[in-house]
DOFI-736917 format. One line per field, with one value per residue (C-alpha): residue in three letters; chain; x, y, z. Coordinates in steps of 0.02 Angstrom, whole numbers, plus 50000, padded with zeros to 5 digits. Example, Ala and Ser with C-alpha at 12.3 -4.5 7.8 and 13.67 -1.06 7.14 Angstrom:
<pts>
code <- Ala|Ser
unit <- A|A
east <- 50615|50684
north <- 49775|49947
up <- 50390|50357
</pts>
This chain:
<pts>
code <- Met|Ala|Cys|Ala|Asp|Ala|Leu|Glu|Thr|Val|Leu|Arg|Asp|Leu|Arg|Ala|Gln|Cys|Ala|Val|Arg|Pro|Asp|Ile|Arg|Thr|Asp|Asp|Ala|Tyr|Gly|Val|Met|Leu|Trp|Ala|Pro|Asp|Gly|Ser|Ala|Arg|Gly|Leu|Thr|Ser|Pro|Arg|Gly|Gly|Thr|Ala|Ala|Glu|Leu|Leu|Ala|His|Leu|Ala|Asp|Gln|Val|Gln|Asp|Trp|Ala|Val|Glu|Ala|Leu|Trp|Ser|Glu|Gly|Val|Ser|Ala|Val|Trp|Pro|Gln|Cys|Pro|Thr|His|Pro|Asp|Thr|His|Pro|Leu|Thr|Ala|Thr|Val|His|Ala|Asp|Thr|Ala|Val|Trp|Val|Cys|Pro|Lys|Glu|Arg|Thr|Thr|Val|Ala|Arg|Ile|Gly|Glu|Leu|Glu|Thr|Arg
unit <- A|A|A|A|A|A|A|A|A|A|A|A|A|A|A|A|A|A|A|A|A|A|A|A|A|A|A|A|A|A|A|A|A|A|A|A|A|A|A|A|A|A|A|A|A|A|A|A|A|A|A|A|A|A|A|A|A|A|A|A|A|A|A|A|A|A|A|A|A|A|A|A|A|A|A|A|A|A|A|A|A|A|A|A|A|A|A|A|A|A|A|A|A|A|A|A|A|A|A|A|A|A|A|A|A|A|A|A|A|A|A|A|A|A|A|A|A|A|A|A|A
east <- 49198|49268|49407|49287|49158|49295|49366|49198|49173|49332|49290|49127|49235|49343|49196|49134|49278|49415|49440|49520|49441|49537|49522|49511|49574|49614|49773|49815|49996|49957|49791|49676|49755|49717|49762|49770|49737|49937|49957|50020|49957|49949|49911|49822|49865|49759|49838|49832|49724|49654|49466|49356|49397|49584|49561|49453|49582|49723|49638|49592|49776|49819|49680|49736|49920|49853|49736|49872|49990|49865|49795|49973|49998|49855|49907|49790|49788|49864|49771|49635|49541|49528|49530|49376|49448|49618|49577|49724|49854|49848|49751|49637|49719|49643|49633|49538|49446|49325|49327|49274|49377|49370|49450|49533|49615|49797|49828|49684|49654|49478|49362|49285|49193|49186|49272|49152|49038|49128|49018|49019|49102
north <- 51653|51573|51659|51703|51770|51875|51941|51987|52082|52178|52209|52300|52442|52441|52475|52591|52708|52664|52739|52572|52403|52243|52104|51956|51786|51614|51545|51364|51404|51566|51557|51715|51859|52047|52117|52312|52412|52429|52239|52211|52084|52033|51857|51853|51729|51685|51648|51476|51469|51618|51687|51741|51925|51894|51818|51978|52101|52010|52005|52192|52227|52142|52221|52393|52360|52316|52473|52594|52526|52532|52709|52770|52692|52779|52940|52978|53004|52829|52838|52701|52691|52872|52932|53039|53149|53161|53148|53120|53117|52928|52775|52682|52531|52354|52271|52169|52257|52157|52015|52120|52177|52349|52508|52617|52790|52763|52931|52946|52748|52770|52650|52716|52565|52376|52312|52282|52437|52589|52732|52752|52920
up <- 50627|50469|50372|50225|50336|50430|50265|50207|50369|50339|50157|50211|50300|50137|50024|50152|50161|50034|49851|49780|49779|49770|49649|49763|49691|49764|49717|49758|49810|49904|49950|49949|49866|49852|49687|49666|49508|49482|49477|49646|49760|49935|50016|50169|50312|50452|50627|50705|50846|50924|50945|50811|50867|50850|50667|50625|50685|50602|50423|50458|50482|50332|50218|50295|50227|50059|50052|50108|49966|49843|49895|49876|49704|49639|49703|49839|50033|50088|50260|50285|50368|50408|50596|50605|50744|50650|50468|50340|50494|50542|50505|50631|50713|50713|50896|51003|51149|51275|51144|51008|50851|50845|50750|50884|50863|50908|50974|51077|51114|51086|50998|50838|50775|50772|50626|50495|50541|50490|50425|50240|50181
</pts>
């Protein structure tokens, strides 16, 4: 999975469940940048080597960091993505299970959805 495809997969989840949308820009010096409405930005990195699932989980983790900061700066609940079992208490965690990138409830260690397949809220 190419980095652009992996990012689009993660952005599907962001569009499904996040109130803040990034302005995505490519910068020659920093690569792909996610810009928040408050003017802050975060650059995305991709790991060297690894599987497509590991790349996807790595990008999901970075987008999650961006989303939490962007939500906080907007004054709304800074939990993304929401755990359906424990709303507003903790976000889901991006990880790889059985060669698939998934969102997991960190408290119960149960898989909630494949990354890119969160239900719209």
